[in-house]
N, CA, C and O of each residue as an XYZ file, in Angstrom:
384
protein
N     -15.017      5.383     13.003
C     -13.926      4.973     12.139
C     -13.896      3.452     12.068
O     -14.094      2.761     13.067
N     -13.648      2.956     10.884
C     -13.620      1.515     10.660
C     -12.195      1.025     10.461
O     -11.285      1.803     10.176
N     -12.024     -0.267     10.617
C     -10.718     -0.893     10.403
C     -10.572     -1.272      8.935
O     -11.474     -1.861      8.338
N      -9.434     -0.929      8.370
C      -9.130     -1.250      6.982
C      -7.751     -1.881      6.893
O      -6.923     -1.781      7.798
N      -7.547     -2.534      5.760
C      -6.257     -3.141      5.453
C      -5.966     -2.833      3.992
O      -6.812     -3.045      3.124
N      -4.782     -2.340      3.730
C      -4.348     -2.108      2.350
C      -3.092     -2.934      2.128
O      -2.147     -2.884      2.914
N      -3.102     -3.692      1.047
C      -1.879     -4.369      0.627
C      -1.511     -3.805     -0.734
O      -2.354     -3.682     -1.622
N      -0.249     -3.469     -0.880
C       0.200     -3.027     -2.192
C       1.548     -3.647     -2.516
O       2.303     -4.049     -1.630
N       1.827     -3.712     -3.806
C       3.049     -4.348     -4.297
C       3.880     -3.282     -5.014
O       3.422     -2.640     -5.959
N       5.108     -3.118     -4.538
C       6.043     -2.158     -5.118
C       6.896     -2.897     -6.140
O       7.273     -4.049     -5.926
N       7.197     -2.236     -7.245
C       8.028     -2.899     -8.273
C       9.375     -3.303     -7.681
O       9.923     -2.575     -6.853
N       9.914     -4.442     -8.086
C      11.102     -5.005     -7.433
C      12.416     -4.306     -7.768
O      13.387     -4.455     -7.025
N      12.476     -3.555     -8.855
C      13.752     -2.973     -9.280
C      13.975     -1.549     -8.755
O      14.866     -0.845     -9.229
N      13.173     -1.132     -7.786
C      13.320      0.205     -7.212
C      14.456      0.184     -6.177
O      14.663     -0.820     -5.496
N      15.191      1.304     -6.067
C      16.280      1.382     -5.090
C      15.712      1.386     -3.677
O      14.573      1.799     -3.460
N      16.506      0.928     -2.723
C      16.031      0.786     -1.337
C      15.605      2.115     -0.723
O      14.594      2.180     -0.025
N      16.382      3.189     -0.983
C      16.033      4.504     -0.432
C      14.717      4.999     -1.032
O      13.875      5.547     -0.321
N      14.545      4.808     -2.320
C      13.317      5.237     -3.001
C      12.127      4.418     -2.500
O      11.022      4.942     -2.361
N      12.353      3.149     -2.235
C      11.289      2.280     -1.722
C      10.836      2.747     -0.339
O       9.637      2.823     -0.070
N      11.791      3.058      0.535
C      11.475      3.554      1.874
C      10.714      4.873      1.782
O       9.740      5.080      2.505
N      11.154      5.761      0.900
C      10.488      7.050      0.714
C       9.057      6.857      0.191
O       8.140      7.571      0.595
N       8.883      5.892     -0.703
C       7.554      5.608     -1.254
C       6.606      5.112     -0.161
O       5.462      5.559     -0.083
N       7.075      4.199      0.673
C       6.251      3.661      1.767
C       5.878      4.779      2.734
O       4.726      4.872      3.157
N       6.838      5.623      3.087
C       6.556      6.748      3.981
C       5.566      7.722      3.352
O       4.683      8.241      4.034
N       5.714      7.971      2.050
C       4.807      8.894      1.347
C       3.369      8.386      1.384
O       2.444      9.158      1.636
N       3.178      7.093      1.135
C       1.815      6.553      1.130
C       1.244      6.421      2.543
O       0.029      6.511      2.723
N       2.094      6.210      3.545
C       1.623      6.251      4.931
C       1.144      7.655      5.268
O       0.129      7.826      5.944
N       1.884      8.669      4.792
C       1.522     10.064      5.057
C       0.216     10.434      4.355
O      -0.571     11.212      4.893
N      -0.020      9.893      3.174
C      -1.288     10.145      2.475
C      -2.457      9.692      3.347
O      -3.467     10.386      3.458
N      -2.308      8.524      3.960
C      -3.368      8.023      4.831
C      -3.555      8.912      6.054
O      -4.682      9.296      6.367
N      -2.464      9.247      6.754
C      -2.577     10.039      7.982
C      -3.053     11.457      7.691
O      -3.781     12.036      8.497
N      -2.656     12.029      6.553
C      -3.113     13.377      6.185
C      -4.614     13.416      5.923
O      -5.235     14.477      5.991
N      -5.197     12.254      5.623
C      -6.635     12.180      5.349
C      -7.412     11.574      6.511
O      -8.494     11.020      6.317
N      -6.862     11.677      7.717
C      -7.591     11.308      8.920
C      -7.450      9.875      9.396
O      -8.115      9.480     10.353
N      -6.607      9.093      8.755
C      -6.441      7.692      9.166
C      -5.442      7.583     10.320
O      -4.515      8.385     10.433
N      -5.647      6.581     11.169
C      -4.710      6.268     12.243
C      -4.069      4.921     11.930
O      -4.712      3.877     12.040
N      -2.807      4.955     11.540
C      -2.101      3.721     11.170
C      -1.778      2.923     12.422
O      -1.160      3.437     13.354
N      -2.203      1.656     12.437
C      -1.945      0.771     13.564
C      -0.695     -0.069     13.339
O       0.068     -0.322     14.271
N      -0.489     -0.504     12.087
C       0.633     -1.407     11.817
C       1.013     -1.329     10.344
O       0.148     -1.336      9.468
N       2.310     -1.254     10.080
C       2.839     -1.348      8.720
C       3.752     -2.559      8.702
O       4.761     -2.603      9.406
N       3.390     -3.539      7.892
C       4.132     -4.797      7.833
C       4.735     -4.953      6.442
O       4.019     -5.198      5.471
N       6.053     -4.810      6.351
C       6.733     -5.005      5.074
C       7.056     -6.489      4.934
O       7.935     -7.015      5.618
N       6.339     -7.146      4.048
C       6.480     -8.592      3.866
C       7.733     -8.967      3.077
O       8.199    -10.104      3.147
N       8.271     -8.020      2.336
C       9.487     -8.284      1.574
C       9.203     -8.693      0.142
O       8.061     -8.672     -0.317
N      10.268     -9.066     -0.553
C      10.157     -9.444     -1.963
C       9.657    -10.874     -2.079
O      10.188    -11.793     -1.456
N       8.630    -11.034     -2.887
C       8.047    -12.364     -3.114
C       7.765    -12.548     -4.601
O       7.649    -11.586     -5.360
N       7.660    -13.793     -4.982
C       7.319    -14.148     -6.351
C       5.837    -13.882     -6.581
O       5.006    -14.230     -5.741
N       5.501    -13.273     -7.706
C       4.102    -13.025     -8.049
C       3.468    -14.287     -8.627
O       4.155    -15.110     -9.232
N       2.181    -14.435     -8.445
C       1.474    -15.593     -8.982
C       1.450    -15.551    -10.514
O       1.460    -16.588    -11.177
N       1.420    -14.348    -11.054
C       1.466    -14.166    -12.503
C       2.193    -12.858    -12.790
O       2.313    -11.998    -11.917
N       2.668    -12.719    -14.000
C       3.442    -11.547    -14.377
C       2.560    -10.305    -14.418
O       1.464    -10.332    -14.977
N       3.050     -9.205    -13.816
C       2.344     -7.925    -13.847
C       3.314     -6.896    -14.420
O       4.391     -6.675    -13.866
N       2.934     -6.275    -15.516
C       3.781     -5.262    -16.166
C       5.212     -5.757    -16.383
O       6.171     -5.012    -16.180
N       5.345     -6.999    -16.789
C       6.614     -7.660    -17.069
C       7.474     -7.899    -15.820
O       8.669     -8.168    -15.943
N       6.886     -7.805    -14.629
C       7.595     -8.120    -13.380
C       7.168     -9.500    -12.896
O       5.985     -9.839    -12.934
N       8.140    -10.299    -12.438
C       7.858    -11.626    -11.887
C       7.870    -11.614    -10.355
O       7.334    -12.521     -9.719
N       8.490    -10.571     -9.764
C       8.580    -10.431     -8.311
C       8.019     -9.076     -7.910
O       7.841     -8.189     -8.745
N       7.744     -8.930     -6.623
C       7.270     -7.650     -6.109
C       7.560     -7.551     -4.622
O       7.723     -8.565     -3.945
N       7.623     -6.327     -4.117
C       7.863     -6.072     -2.695
C       6.511     -5.766     -2.054
O       5.887     -4.750     -2.363
N       6.062     -6.645     -1.164
C       4.725     -6.553     -0.572
C       4.736     -5.704      0.698
O       5.624     -5.844      1.539
N       3.732     -4.811      0.830
C       3.566     -3.985      2.023
C       2.105     -4.088      2.457
O       1.194     -3.947      1.642
N       1.893     -4.338      3.754
C       0.551     -4.473      4.322
C       0.369     -3.405      5.404
O       1.190     -3.294      6.315
N      -0.706     -2.624      5.300
C      -0.988     -1.560      6.269
C      -2.343     -1.821      6.911
O      -3.337     -2.014      6.211
N      -2.386     -1.829      8.242
C      -3.648     -1.907      8.991
C      -3.877     -0.534      9.604
O      -2.976      0.032     10.223
N      -5.089      0.005      9.432
C      -5.362      1.341      9.954
C      -6.849      1.530     10.221
O      -7.689      0.764      9.748
N      -7.151      2.571     10.992
C      -8.532      3.006     11.215
C      -8.730      4.271     10.409
O      -7.870      5.152     10.396
N      -9.876      4.358      9.732
C     -10.119      5.537      8.919
C     -11.479      5.473      8.255
O     -12.372      4.741      8.680
N     -11.609      6.267      7.194
C     -12.861      6.281      6.441
C     -12.548      6.285      4.946
O     -11.402      6.114      4.532
N     -13.596      6.483      4.151
C     -13.442      6.405      2.700
C     -12.536      7.496      2.140
O     -11.926      7.311      1.087
N     -12.441      8.625      2.826
C     -11.601      9.720      2.331
C     -10.156      9.274      2.182
O      -9.532      9.515      1.149
N      -9.621      8.624      3.212
C      -8.238      8.157      3.183
C      -8.046      7.087      2.115
O      -7.054      7.096      1.387
N      -9.003      6.165      2.029
C      -8.920      5.079      1.029
C      -8.950      5.651     -0.384
O      -8.150      5.261     -1.234
N      -9.865      6.565     -0.628
C     -10.009      7.135     -1.970
C      -8.753      7.887     -2.402
O      -8.328      7.782     -3.552
N      -8.163      8.641     -1.484
C      -6.949      9.389     -1.824
C      -5.779      8.434     -2.046
O      -4.996      8.635     -2.974
N      -5.643      7.400     -1.215
C      -4.590      6.396     -1.412
C      -4.761      5.748     -2.783
O      -3.798      5.614     -3.539
N      -5.986      5.350     -3.098
C      -6.296      4.696     -4.375
C      -5.943      5.603     -5.553
O      -5.335      5.162     -6.529
N      -6.328      6.864     -5.451
C      -6.071      7.826     -6.533
C      -4.569      7.992     -6.762
O      -4.102      7.967     -7.901
N      -3.812      8.162     -5.670
C      -2.361      8.352     -5.781
C      -1.661      7.081     -6.278
O      -0.728      7.153     -7.078
N      -2.117      5.921     -5.799
C      -1.475      4.653     -6.188
C      -1.675      4.364     -7.677
O      -0.797      3.789     -8.320
N      -2.823      4.758     -8.223
C      -3.076      4.538     -9.653
C      -2.097      5.304    -10.533
O      -1.746      4.854    -11.624
N      -1.655      6.472    -10.050
C      -0.751      7.312    -10.843
C       0.720      7.049    -10.546
O       1.592      7.610    -11.210
N       1.005      6.212     -9.566
C       2.395      5.896     -9.227
C       2.871      4.720    -10.074
O       2.248      3.658    -10.091
N       3.981      4.926    -10.773
C       4.561      3.839    -11.569
C       5.257      2.812    -10.685
O       5.536      1.698    -11.127
N       5.539      3.186     -9.430
C       6.269      2.296     -8.533
C       5.374      1.250     -7.876
O       5.868      0.207     -7.447
N       4.061      1.506     -7.787
C       3.128      0.526     -7.220
C       2.465     -0.205     -8.379
O       1.765      0.393     -9.196
N       2.704     -1.521     -8.432
C       2.175     -2.279     -9.572
C       0.798     -2.883     -9.285
O       0.073     -3.215    -10.223
N       0.424     -3.033     -8.010
C      -0.921     -3.503     -7.631
C      -1.229     -3.006     -6.233
O      -0.329     -2.860     -5.406
N      -2.504     -2.745     -5.969
C      -2.924     -2.400     -4.610
C      -4.373     -2.821     -4.404
O      -5.154     -2.905     -5.352
N      -4.715     -3.082     -3.148
C      -6.066     -3.505     -2.812
C      -6.386     -3.050     -1.389
O      -5.576     -3.208     -0.475
N      -7.577     -2.483     -1.219
C      -8.030     -2.057      0.109
C      -9.214     -2.940      0.517
O     -10.098     -3.231     -0.289
N      -9.210     -3.360      1.789
C     -10.261     -4.229      2.306
C     -10.743     -3.659      3.630
O      -9.938     -3.272      4.477
N     -12.067     -3.609      3.806
C     -12.620     -3.218      5.100
C     -12.751     -4.467      5.953
O     -13.354     -5.456      5.535
N     -12.180     -4.416      7.156
C     -12.237     -5.562      8.037
C     -13.585     -5.573      8.764
O     -14.174     -4.519      9.001
N     -14.061     -6.750      9.110
C     -15.332     -6.888      9.825
C     -15.252     -6.256     11.198
O     -14.245     -6.386     11.894
N     -16.322     -5.565     11.588
C     -16.420     -5.025     12.950
C     -16.815     -6.156     13.887
O     -17.778     -6.880     13.635
N     -16.068     -6.296     14.958
C     -16.372     -7.392     15.883
C     -16.551     -6.893     17.278
O     -16.812     -7.682     18.186
């Protein structure tokens, strides 16, 4: 299993309960596909460098986990269809 990092941006106008449910849902997608979540860091609302889908701000979430391509692919597939996630990116960390 390799170390990965996913950062995603949740739209800023979502209700707090829905935002918490969304974060839990995407964490569960990873764990259901064999990933072991090490850390979930909610960075909070920040200004975007450029406008995305008419949003100027976004709620940033960073997840560090161990897993494989199965978990990443399923997260990616689900995030593309979610209107609440306006951007996401997965990065494989270097093995040291």
